[in-house]
C-alpha positions in Angstrom: -23.3 36.6 -113.9 -20.1 35.9 -111.4 -17.6 33.4 -112.8 -16.8 30.4 -110.5 -15.2 27.3 -109.8 -16.7 24.1 -108.1 -15.0 21.0 -107.5 -16.5 17.6 -106.4 -14.8 14.7 -104.3 -15.4 10.7 -103.8 -14.0 9.3 -100.2 -13.3 6.1 -99.1 -14.3 7.3 -95.6 -17.1 10.0 -94.1 -15.1 13.4 -93.9 -15.0 17.4 -94.0 -14.1 18.8 -97.3 -12.9 21.7 -97.4 -10.5 24.4 -99.9 -8.0 27.4 -99.3 -8.2 29.6 -102.9 -6.7 33.0 -102.9 -4.6 34.7 -105.5 -1.0 33.5 -104.2 0.0 30.5 -101.8 -1.1 32.3 -98.9 -4.7 32.0 -100.1 -6.8 34.0 -98.1 -10.0 32.5 -98.2 -11.6 29.3 -97.5 -15.2 27.1 -98.3 -16.2 24.3 -96.1 -18.4 21.4 -96.1 -18.9 20.7 -92.1 -20.9 17.3 -92.9 -19.1 14.2 -92.5 -19.7 11.9 -95.9 -18.1 9.9 -98.2 -19.0 12.4 -101.3 -19.2 16.5 -101.4 -19.3 18.9 -104.2 -17.9 22.4 -103.1 -17.8 25.9 -104.6 -15.7 29.0 -104.5 -17.5 32.0 -103.7 -16.8 35.7 -104.9 -13.6 34.7 -107.4 -13.0 37.9 -110.1 -13.4 37.7 -114.1 -10.4 36.3 -115.5 -8.3 35.9 -112.7 -5.5 33.5 -111.6 -6.4 31.7 -108.3 -4.0 28.8 -106.4 -6.5 26.8 -104.6 -5.8 23.3 -102.2 -8.4 21.0 -101.0 -8.4 19.4 -97.9 -10.2 16.8 -95.7 -10.4 16.2 -92.3 -11.6 12.9 -90.9 -13.8 12.6 -87.6 -10.7 12.2 -85.5 -9.4 15.7 -87.2 -7.1 14.0 -89.0 -6.1 16.8 -92.2 -4.8 15.8 -95.5 -4.0 18.7 -98.1 -3.3 18.8 -102.3 -0.4 20.3 -103.6 -0.8 23.6 -104.6 -3.1 24.1 -107.9 -3.9 26.9 -109.9 -6.8 28.0 -112.0 -8.1 31.0 -114.4 -11.4 32.0 -114.6 -13.1 33.1 -117.6 -14.8 36.8 -118.7 -17.7 37.7 -117.0 -20.9 36.3 -118.8 -23.1 39.1 -120.3 -26.3 39.6 -121.6 -28.1 41.6 -123.6 
């Protein structure tokens, strides 16, 4: 089973939700929900086991204004093995 990470967001107005993530604060990968909505859930695909990642969450409103969270880190757990 591949390790993963997901987050959810609720907003007062309709927004697009996006996330940037990677091994450094340069990130390198993005995930995005492109539908304008007041609540979203977003997963970060392709994470490696027992690895530290930097990530930040952003919103884009209907007029193109963008807002980003501060940089955060997460560490994935070891991959599950099935016997």
